[in-house]
N, C-alpha and C positions, 0 to 999 in steps of 0.2 A: 805259628803264624802270628805276625805282628799286627794286631787289630788296630792299634793306634795309627800305624803307617797306612793301613788299608782305609781307615775312616778319613784320613787326611786327603787321600787322593780319590776317594769314591765320588765326590761331586763332579770331578773332571770326567770320570768314566761315564757317569750318568748323562752328563751334558753331551758327550760324544755319542752315547747310545741314541739320543734324540736325533742327531744328525743321521745316524744309520737308519733309524725308523723312517725319517723324512725321505731319505734317498730311496729306501725300499718302496715306500708307498707311491712316490712319484714315478718310479720305474714301472711298478705294477699297473698303475692307472694308465700311463701312456702306452705301454706295450699291449694292454688289453684293448684299449680303444682303437689302436691301429691294427692289431692282429685279428680282431673279430670280423671286420668286413673283408679283410684279405683272405681269411680262411675259407670263404665260399668260392674264391676264384679257382676255377678248374675242377670243381667238384662234379658239375654236371656235364661239362664238355671241355676238352683240351683246346687251348688257344695259345698263341705266342705269349700273351701276358701270363698265362698260368705256367708256361715253361720257364719264363724269365723269373717268375716268383719262386718256383721250385729250385732253380739254380741259386738264387740269392739266399734262400733259407738254408740250403745245403752248405753254402759257403760260410754263412754266419754260425751255423751249428758246428762246423769243423774248426773254427778259429777260437782259441781261448779268449775270454773277455779281456784279459790283460793285453793281448796283442792288438785288439780293437782300440783300447784306450791309448796305447802307445802310438798307434797310427794317427789318431786325431790330435794327441798332445805333442808328439815329437815329429811326426811326419808332415802334417799340414803346414807347420811354420816354414818348411822349405819351399812352399809355394806361396808364401806371403799371407797365409791364413793362420792367425793366432787366436786360439780360444782359451778362455779362463778355465781353470781346473773343474769347477762345478758343472758347467755345461758339457764338458768333455765326459765327465763321469756319468751324467744323465744320458747322454747320447750313446755312449758305449754300452752301458748296462741295459738300456732300452732296446737297442738293436739286437743284442744277444737274447734278451727275453722275448722279443717279437718272434724270432726264428723258432723258438721252442713253443711259444703259445699258439702259433699258427698250426703246428702239427698236433698240438693237444686238442685244439678246437675242432680240427678236421676229423680227428679220431672219433669224437662224439657225433659230429654231423654225419659221418659215413655210417654210423650205427642206426640212424633213422631210416626207416623203410623208404626207398626212393619212389615207391608206388604212391605215397602220400603227396610227394612233390608233383608227380605227374597228374594226380587227381585234382590237386589245387589249381594247376595250370589249365586243366580241361574245364574247370569251373570259371576260368577267367580271372582268378585272383592275381593282383599285381605281384611282381617278384618280391618286393620288400615285405609284403604281408605274409607271403609264403615262408620266408626265412624267419621273420620276427615273431609271427604268431603260431606257426606250426612246427618248424624244424628246430629252432633254437630252444624253445621250452622243453622239447623232448631230449635234446642233446645235453642240456645243462646238467642233469644228475649224472650223466655218463662221464663227462670230462671234468667235473668239479674236483673229485679226489686228486686226479693227476695235476690239475691246475694249482691246487693248494700245496702239493708237494713241490712243484716248481717254484711257487712263491717262497717257500723255505730256502730253496737253493739261491733265489735272488737275494734274500736277506743275507745269507752267508757270503754270496758273491760280492756284496758291497765292500768287503774287506780289501779287494784289489784296488779300490779307489784310494787307498792309503799311499799307493805308489806315486800318485800324482798330487800329493799334498792335501787331499781332502781330510779334514779332521774328524773322521768317523772313529768308531770304537777301537778297531785294531790299530789305527794310526796313533791315537792318543795313548793307548796302552803301551805301545812300543816306545813312544817318546818318554813316558814316565820311567819305563825300565832302563832306557839309555841314560837317564839322568841320575837314577838312584841305585842302579845295579842290584835291585831286589825284585827279581822277576816273578817269584812264586806267587805272592799275594795278588799282584796286579793281574797276572795271566789267569789265575783261578777266578778272580772276580769278573774279568772280561768273559771268560767261558760261561760262567753262571748267567751273566746278563744276556749273552747270545741264546742260551737255553731258554730263559724266560721269554725273550722276544719271539723265539720260534714256536713256543707253546701257546702264544696268544692268538 
């Protein structure tokens, strides 16, 4: 292994890793904020809104994230809508993460005894207090392990953003390899960075 070659390009890899971290955190924050309230739709009663949400999440979970990115990056311009690569990456990754997070949160919410919800309603508690103060605190320990596993998948999934020119870790590593034709050191370093980020 050529350590001098690795040291020469390591700053570029670390800079790209920050882009990966930033993209991951933004995706997780947005998907969580959106998925949490949507996860309660249809839990207590089926409605047209809950059916539409179920169909949308099923569709998004069935599509590869790359297809979603291509749709926004290459498909929308045909209708006169041109978005920069970074918003496209955030939108595509967030939509994919929302679909999974809704199901993850629902799995925890369904594990909470529905009798507690009915009792809270009988006492006249408003709906937001029932979910925020009674249901979600009990569901949190249940869905947290799965949520963290999905967060790791989101981290690794950011690599698809390299296809639309986002300078994240995979993209920069590939650029360095294409210029130097020395893939071993760079790819090993990129893999180790991904492992360290996933362990944090």
